[in-house]
C-alpha positions as CSV (number, residue, x, y, z in Angstrom):
1,M,59.2,36.9,20.6
2,K,55.4,37.6,20.7
3,I,54.1,40.9,20.9
4,L,51.2,42.4,21.3
5,F,50.3,45.5,19.4
6,H,48.2,48.5,20.9
7,S,47.1,51.8,18.8
8,N,44.4,53.6,16.7
9,L,46.9,54.0,14.2
10,F,46.8,50.9,12.1
11,P,45.3,50.5,8.5
12,D,42.0,48.6,7.7
13,R,40.6,47.7,4.4
14,E,38.7,51.2,4.2
15,E,41.5,53.2,5.4
16,I,44.2,51.4,3.9
17,Y,47.0,54.1,4.9
18,R,45.8,55.0,8.6
19,G,48.9,54.5,10.7
20,Q,51.1,52.9,7.6
21,D,54.0,53.5,9.3
22,N,53.2,51.6,12.2
23,A,51.7,48.9,9.7
24,N,55.6,49.1,8.3
25,L,57.0,48.6,11.3
26,L,55.2,45.5,12.1
27,H,55.7,43.8,9.3
28,R,59.7,44.0,9.6
29,L,59.5,42.8,13.4
30,A,57.4,40.3,12.1
31,E,60.8,39.1,10.6
32,F,62.0,38.1,14.3
33,A,58.4,37.6,16.2
34,E,55.0,36.8,16.3
35,I,52.4,39.7,16.3
36,R,49.0,40.0,16.9
37,V,47.1,43.6,16.6
38,I,44.4,45.7,18.2
39,A,43.2,48.6,17.0
40,P,40.1,50.4,18.2
41,R,38.3,52.5,16.1
42,P,36.9,55.8,17.8
43,A,33.1,56.5,17.5
44,L,31.2,59.0,18.9
45,P,28.4,58.2,20.9
46,F,25.1,56.8,19.4
47,S,27.1,56.6,16.2
48,P,26.1,53.8,13.7
49,S,28.1,50.8,14.4
50,Q,30.8,49.8,12.0
51,V,32.4,46.7,10.8
52,V,36.1,46.9,10.2
53,A,37.9,44.3,8.3
54,P,41.9,44.0,8.0
55,R,43.9,44.6,4.8
56,D,44.8,41.3,3.4
57,V,48.3,42.0,3.8
58,D,47.8,42.2,7.5
59,I,45.7,39.0,7.9
60,P,48.6,37.3,9.4
61,F,48.6,40.4,12.4
62,D,44.9,39.1,12.9
63,P,43.8,42.1,13.9
64,A,40.9,42.9,16.1
65,F,39.0,46.5,15.9
66,P,37.1,47.3,19.0
67,I,34.6,50.1,18.6
68,Y,35.9,52.6,21.2
69,R,33.2,55.4,21.9
70,Y,34.6,58.8,23.3
71,I,33.6,62.1,24.4
72,P,34.4,64.8,22.6
73,K,36.1,68.1,23.7
74,V,35.1,67.3,27.7
75,G,36.3,63.8,27.7
76,S,40.0,64.1,28.7
77,A,39.5,63.1,32.1
78,F,37.9,59.7,31.0
79,N,38.2,58.8,27.2
80,H,41.2,56.6,28.3
81,R,38.7,54.5,30.6
82,L,36.8,54.2,27.9
83,L,38.8,52.8,25.4
84,R,40.2,50.4,28.4
85,S,36.6,49.2,28.8
86,A,36.1,48.8,24.9
87,V,39.5,47.0,23.7
88,R,39.5,44.7,27.3
89,R,37.4,41.9,25.8
90,D,39.9,41.4,23.2
91,F,42.7,42.4,25.0
92,V,41.8,39.5,27.4
93,R,41.2,36.9,24.5
94,I,44.4,37.5,23.1
95,V,46.7,37.2,26.0
96,E,44.9,34.4,27.1
97,S,45.6,32.4,24.0
98,F,48.4,33.9,22.4
99,N,50.4,34.6,25.6
100,P,52.4,37.6,24.1
101,D,55.8,38.5,26.2
102,V,55.2,42.1,25.4
103,L,52.9,44.8,24.8
104,L,53.9,47.3,22.3
105,A,51.8,50.5,22.3
106,S,51.5,53.4,20.0
107,W,50.1,56.9,20.4
108,A,50.3,58.5,24.0
109,Y,46.5,59.2,24.6
110,P,44.2,57.5,24.9
111,D,45.8,54.3,23.5
112,T,48.9,54.0,26.0
113,C,46.8,55.7,28.9
114,G,44.0,53.5,28.3
115,V,45.6,50.4,27.7
116,V,48.7,50.2,30.6
117,P,46.6,49.3,33.4
118,L,45.2,46.0,31.5
119,A,49.0,45.0,30.9
120,K,49.9,45.5,34.7
121,E,46.7,43.5,35.6
122,Y,48.4,40.4,33.5
123,G,51.9,41.1,34.2
124,L,52.6,42.1,30.7
125,P,55.5,44.6,30.3
126,V,55.4,47.2,28.0
127,V,57.2,49.4,25.4
128,A,55.3,52.6,24.2
129,I,55.5,54.4,21.1
130,T,55.3,58.4,20.8
131,Q,54.9,59.9,17.5
132,G,54.7,63.6,17.5
133,S,51.2,65.3,18.3
134,D,50.2,62.9,20.6
135,V,53.1,64.3,22.9
136,H,53.2,68.3,21.5
137,I,49.5,68.9,21.6
138,H,48.3,66.2,24.3
139,L,50.8,67.9,27.2
140,R,49.2,70.8,26.8
141,M,45.7,69.7,28.0
142,L,45.3,69.7,31.7
143,F,44.0,66.4,32.2
144,R,46.6,65.1,29.7
145,R,49.4,66.4,30.9
146,R,48.6,64.4,34.0
147,L,47.7,61.0,32.3
148,I,50.5,60.8,29.8
149,P,53.8,60.9,32.1
150,Q,52.0,58.5,34.8
151,A,51.1,55.9,31.9
152,L,54.5,56.0,30.1
153,S,56.4,56.1,33.6
154,A,54.9,53.2,34.3
155,C,56.1,51.1,30.9
156,E,59.2,49.5,30.6
157,A,60.7,51.9,27.8
158,V,58.8,54.8,26.1
159,I,60.4,54.6,22.5
160,T,60.4,58.6,20.8
161,R,60.6,59.5,17.1
162,S,63.0,62.4,17.3
163,N,65.5,63.3,20.3
164,Q,63.2,66.7,20.8
165,L,60.4,64.4,21.7
166,G,62.3,62.8,24.4
167,Q,63.3,66.3,25.9
168,L,59.5,66.7,26.3
169,L,58.7,64.0,27.8
170,A,61.4,63.9,30.1
171,N,60.7,67.6,30.8
172,A,57.4,66.4,31.8
173,G,58.4,63.6,34.4
174,V,59.1,60.4,32.4
175,P,62.1,59.0,33.3
176,K,65.0,59.6,31.1
177,E,66.5,56.2,31.5
178,K,63.4,54.8,29.9
179,L,63.6,56.9,27.1
180,H,65.2,56.0,23.3
181,T,64.8,57.6,20.7
182,V,64.7,55.7,17.3
183,Y,64.0,57.1,13.6
184,N,62.0,55.1,11.2
185,G,63.4,53.0,8.5
186,V,62.5,54.0,4.7
187,D,62.1,51.2,2.5
188,P,64.8,51.5,-0.3
189,N,62.7,49.1,-3.0
190,I,60.4,52.1,-3.1
191,F,62.4,55.1,-2.0
192,H,65.4,55.6,-4.2
193,L,67.0,57.8,-6.4
194,G,65.7,57.7,-10.2
195,S,65.6,59.9,-13.2
196,Q,63.5,63.0,-12.6
197,S,63.1,63.8,-16.3
198,D,61.7,60.5,-16.8
199,A,59.7,60.7,-13.4
200,K,58.3,64.4,-15.0
201,Q,57.2,63.0,-18.2
202,A,55.8,60.1,-16.6
203,L,53.2,62.1,-14.4
204,G,52.8,64.7,-17.3
205,F,54.7,67.6,-15.5
206,T,55.3,70.8,-17.0
207,E,59.0,70.2,-17.8
208,D,60.1,73.9,-17.2
209,A,57.7,74.5,-14.3
210,F,59.4,74.4,-10.6
211,S,57.3,71.6,-8.9
212,L,56.7,71.8,-5.1
213,L,55.3,69.3,-3.2
214,Y,53.5,68.4,0.0
215,V,52.4,65.1,1.4
216,G,50.5,64.9,4.3
217,N,46.7,65.3,5.8
218,F,44.7,68.4,5.5
219,Y,44.7,68.6,9.4
220,P,45.5,72.3,11.0
221,V,48.7,70.7,12.7
222,K,49.9,70.2,9.6
223,N,48.9,73.9,8.3
224,P,48.4,73.7,4.1
225,F,46.9,77.3,4.3
226,L,50.4,78.6,5.3
227,L,52.4,76.6,2.1
228,L,49.3,77.9,-0.2
229,R,49.8,81.7,1.0
230,T,53.6,81.1,0.3
231,L,52.8,79.9,-2.9
232,A,51.0,83.0,-4.1
233,A,53.9,85.1,-2.3
234,V,56.4,83.0,-4.5
235,R,54.5,83.7,-7.3
236,Q,54.3,87.5,-7.0
237,Q,58.2,87.1,-6.1
238,S,58.8,85.7,-9.0
239,P,56.3,86.3,-11.9
240,D,58.4,84.7,-15.0
241,R,58.7,81.7,-13.4
242,E,56.0,79.2,-13.6
243,V,55.7,77.4,-10.1
244,Q,52.9,74.4,-9.2
245,L,52.3,72.9,-6.2
246,L,51.2,69.2,-5.7
247,M,49.4,68.4,-2.8
248,I,49.3,64.5,-1.7
249,G,46.6,64.0,1.0
250,E,43.4,64.8,2.3
251,G,41.2,65.3,5.5
252,T,39.0,67.4,7.3
253,L,40.5,70.9,5.9
254,Q,40.0,69.4,2.4
255,G,37.1,71.8,1.8
256,R,38.7,74.9,3.2
257,V,42.1,74.0,1.5
258,E,40.1,74.0,-1.9
259,S,38.1,77.6,-1.1
260,T,41.4,79.0,0.2
261,I,43.0,77.9,-3.7
262,R,40.1,79.7,-5.5
263,E,40.3,82.7,-2.9
264,L,44.3,83.0,-4.0
265,N,43.5,82.7,-7.4
266,L,45.6,79.7,-7.7
267,T,43.5,77.4,-9.3
268,G,45.6,76.7,-12.1
269,S,48.9,76.0,-9.7
270,V,47.7,74.0,-7.4
271,Q,46.8,69.9,-8.2
272,L,45.0,68.3,-5.2
273,L,45.7,64.6,-6.2
274,G,44.3,62.7,-2.9
275,R,45.8,59.7,-1.4
276,K,48.7,58.0,-3.2
277,N,50.4,54.3,-2.6
278,P,53.8,54.7,-1.4
279,R,55.2,53.9,-4.9
280,E,53.2,56.6,-6.3
281,V,54.4,58.8,-3.7
282,A,57.9,57.8,-4.6
283,E,57.6,59.0,-8.2
284,Y,56.1,62.1,-7.4
285,M,59.4,63.1,-5.2
286,R,61.7,62.1,-8.2
287,A,59.6,64.1,-10.3
288,A,59.5,67.3,-8.1
289,D,62.0,69.8,-7.4
290,L,61.6,70.6,-3.3
291,L,59.1,69.0,-0.4
292,C,57.7,71.5,1.6
293,I,56.6,70.8,5.2
294,P,54.5,73.7,6.6
295,S,53.2,71.9,10.0
296,D,53.1,73.7,13.2
297,N,53.9,70.5,15.0
298,E,55.7,67.0,14.1
299,G,58.0,64.3,15.5
300,L,60.2,63.3,12.7
301,P,57.8,63.0,9.9
302,N,58.8,59.9,7.4
303,V,58.0,61.8,4.6
304,L,61.2,63.8,5.3
305,L,63.3,60.6,5.4
306,E,61.5,59.4,2.1
307,A,62.0,62.6,0.2
308,F,65.7,62.2,1.1
309,A,65.6,58.6,-0.5
310,C,64.6,60.0,-3.5
311,G,67.2,62.8,-3.5
312,L,64.7,65.8,-3.3
313,P,65.6,68.7,-1.0
314,V,63.3,70.0,1.6
315,V,61.9,73.2,3.2
316,S,60.4,72.7,6.5
317,T,59.3,74.5,9.4
318,D,61.7,74.2,12.2
319,V,59.5,72.0,14.3
320,G,59.8,68.9,16.3
321,G,62.7,66.3,15.7
322,I,63.3,67.9,12.1
323,H,66.4,69.6,12.7
324,E,67.9,66.9,13.8
325,V,68.4,65.3,10.4
326,L,67.8,68.4,8.1
327,R,71.2,70.2,9.0
328,E,73.6,70.6,6.3
329,E,72.6,73.2,3.4
330,H,72.7,70.6,0.9
331,L,69.4,69.1,2.2
332,G,67.1,71.9,2.5
333,C,66.5,74.7,5.4
334,L,64.6,75.7,8.0
335,V,62.1,78.1,8.6
336,Q,60.3,80.0,11.6
337,V,56.9,78.3,12.1
338,G,54.3,80.3,10.3
339,Q,56.2,82.8,8.6
340,V,54.9,83.2,4.9
341,L,57.6,85.7,3.7
342,G,60.2,83.1,5.4
343,L,59.1,80.3,3.7
344,A,58.9,82.0,0.6
345,T,62.5,83.5,0.5
346,A,63.5,79.9,1.4
347,I,61.5,78.5,-1.8
348,S,62.6,81.0,-3.9
349,K,66.6,80.5,-3.2
350,R,65.9,77.0,-4.0
351,M,64.8,77.6,-7.2
352,S,68.1,79.0,-7.9
353,I,70.1,76.0,-6.7
354,D,70.8,72.9,-8.6
355,P,70.3,70.1,-5.8
356,N,73.0,67.6,-5.4
357,R,70.3,64.8,-5.7
358,E,72.9,61.5,-5.1
359,G,74.2,63.3,-2.3
360,I,70.9,63.7,-0.7
361,A,70.0,60.0,-1.6
362,N,73.6,59.2,-0.2
363,Y,73.0,60.5,3.2
364,A,69.7,59.2,3.7
365,S,71.0,55.7,3.4
366,Q,71.9,55.9,7.1
367,F,68.0,55.4,7.6
368,S,67.4,52.0,7.0
369,W,64.8,49.7,8.2
370,E,67.6,46.9,9.4
371,Q,69.1,49.8,11.8
372,T,66.0,50.5,12.8
373,V,64.5,46.8,13.8
374,Q,67.7,46.0,15.5
375,N,66.9,49.2,18.0
376,Y,63.7,47.9,18.8
377,R,64.6,44.4,19.1
378,S,67.5,45.3,21.5
379,I,64.9,48.1,23.3
380,L,62.2,44.7,23.5
381,A,64.4,42.3,24.8
382,L,65.7,45.1,27.8
383,A,61.7,45.3,28.7
384,L,61.7,41.8,29.1
385,Q,64.1,41.5,31.8
386,H,62.3,44.1,33.8
């Protein structure tokens, strides 16, 4: 099988973790398919051109990185058309030279909305992947609420990262028979159970401190401020217990995160660690006591499954499809969105529980890449029959 993959969420030499989940998926699919990649890079009008190069590991996909100029704020009615124009040359070149069997497109708007008409011009079946915010947030926007269901309905199949995403799309008008839930896999060679004390020692953790871990971008939808305010509340509730927060990630809210830490007098309790590679993230998961997900919206974040694979319990806001897998008490608990008191109470409760790390890791074994790849193979094969 030959697959042409299209998404702005794909890494390059500068943004090495951009769309890492997609890259992980493609490297697994490459076990049975030849793959080429188009990864458009958004840029504002008249901004300087950029030269984008692939990571060495992705060179076999021969990725193209066309620059896509978009109109901010008011461009929803036509940004997908601007993307289509920007990628057309590379799309035609790859289709004519590579002769793919199917287009696999990730991210609903503008990517899938923009590229589906190109695929139809060339009689290429399309399988779309929706991930979370591209449905939760974009379906609330006037033009995108119309464009996304139209584009996804024109696809042969739509893969959703959670059942909840599938239900949202069905409610928006996408035919139910086209919707397929497939959870991402977890790499057991990286994310696995290990000695917490050894990991703490290796990372220089304070042995007696209760360690909270945040892994995610500093974006509004991830709501890192909720977790900072919660930490301040937990410290007031448990003044005799040392609690530290380790935050892995970066993003547009970095400055505000730093100022909020100072305003809440949390400088000595929070470490901003920047981006970390997957092996480093896994080591922090083995060392930490609790993963916290304070998001306002999610699909089904891979960090949740990866934490489970490391035996780490999770406290999360009840958003997206998280409840589909965080459904047993020994795994952690869910709280209402935006509730400092609820999240603080949940964290304080977990501080008095000795987690069953082996049981959590055993539960995570069902989220294997082998099963994920098999599901994708079946759906892609089904698309080729249409």
